[in-house]
N, C-alpha and C positions, 0 to 999 in steps of 0.2 A: 252426393259428394263433389260435384262440381260446384254445387251454388254455396259449398260451405258452411250447410245448415243442418249437419249434422251433429248427434252429441258425442262425444270424447266412445262411449257404449256402443254409439252405431257404426262410429268408425269401424273399431273390432270385429265385429260383426259382419261387418261388408270385407274384411279384410280375410277373415275363416269363411267367407263362401268365397271368395277369390281362391285361396288357398286352398279351398278342396274341392275347387273344378280344375287346378292345377293339378292336383296330385291325380283328381280322376281322370283327366287325358294322358297323364305321363303312365297311368297303370293301364290302360285301355288300350289294345291289341289295335291297330292303324285302320285296318281290313273291316274293323268294329263300328269306326266314327267316318271315313270316308268310303267314297267309291268313285274308284278313277277309271277314265277312258282315254285312251291316247287322240290327241287333237294336232294333227298335222297340220290341218292350214289353221289356226288358233295364234291369233294377234293380240298380246296383254295391252289392253287400254282401259284400266282402270280410268272408274266415275266417278269416287270418293276421293274426297281431300283430307289426307290424312294429318291434320295439326289440332288433334284432339287434347284434351288438357289431363296430365295424369293428374288419379286423383289422391296417389301416394305424396306425391309431390304438394300439391295445392294443400293437403291437411297433414303436413308433418310435424307443423306447430303446434298439433291437440294436445292437449292435457293427456294424461291416461286416465282409460275408463277407471272408475270405482265406486 
């Protein structure tokens, strides 16, 4: 999707997969998704650069699947 080489139907399929995963996350109890422990000495130091392309924006002009 980032490369803009998906067909309109592939974009719809990707969107459905994303929506289904979001629904799963929202409907699943948090204790089934995460294991958490308190860390008093933890210091947040992210290693990732969060500047990814949003594929829904990049592909917003794709015509409908037919």
